[in-house]
N, C-alpha and C positions, 0 to 999 in steps of 0.2 A: 521527793528522788529523782528531777529531773537533774539535777544535777549530780548523782552519784552516776545517773550514766552518766551523764554526757562528760565526766572526767576520766570513768572507767573506756571511754572508744576515745576518748583524748588519749588511754596507754597506762591510765594509773593501773596499780596496782591494788590486789583485793584491800593485801594490810595497805596502804597509804590508806587505801575509802574508808579501811575501820577506822587507822587513827584520826583520821580527820573528820567522822562524824560519832564519833565514840561509841561505834559497836565492832560485835567482831568478825575478824572479814567473810567468817562462814555464815554472818546477819545481813554482811554485806553484798556478799554473794545469790541467795535466797533473794534478795529485794529486786537483782535484776534479771533472775531466774523468771518471778512473778512480772519480768517488765517485756517478756520474749530475750532481751538481753543473752547473747552467744557467750559464755563465757570461756576465757584463753590460759589455757593449759600448759604451765609454763616449765618444758623439759628441760634435758639435758644438753648443752651449750653443744654443736657442731664442734665447735674449735677442741672442745674439752675430754669428746668421746677418749680416742683411743691414752687419751694418760686416765681415763676414769676404770678402762675394759682393765689394764696395766696395772691398778693400784686392787681393786676389788679379784684381779687372779694371782697379786702378790701377797691376798689376804686379809684385806679392809673387809668392811658387813657394805650391805648395802648403805645402809645410814651416814656408818661412817666415811662413806665416798661418794651421798648427799650432804652434809655439812663441809667436806673437803670444800663443792661447788656450790651452795645455795640451793640445794632444791632437792624435795622431799625423797627419801626410800623407796618410793611410786615409781617416782622418772628415774631416776636409776634403774629400776628395773624392768626399765618397761627400756630404755638403751639398751640392756641390755641383752636382750631378747632379740630385736631389732638386727643387732651385733651376732646373733645367736651363739652367743654365752649361757655354757651351762650354767644355771645358777646353783647356788649349794642351800644343802637345807637350811631352815631357821634354827635356831637356839644355837647353845654356847659352844664355843669353838672347842677343838683337842687343842691340848696342851707337848709343843710335841719336848 
């Protein structure tokens, strides 16, 4: 697992490690945690923040915004919270 740690510390993502070692990304993360390696959190790139806020305000869901920028729904939620954007209740959208 030294190779896994070395690759991660060199910048490899959990997905890349999972593919390389034939394991799920969460398994790769678990190995890193056992070795006391801090897991990086991939967030919404600051250069996309204004557009993401606009898309969310325009009606896209957190998941849809995340898919647009290649990040998780939780990453978008965190970015919106930092920007002071009110998060809509989850569930189906009302049809207009």
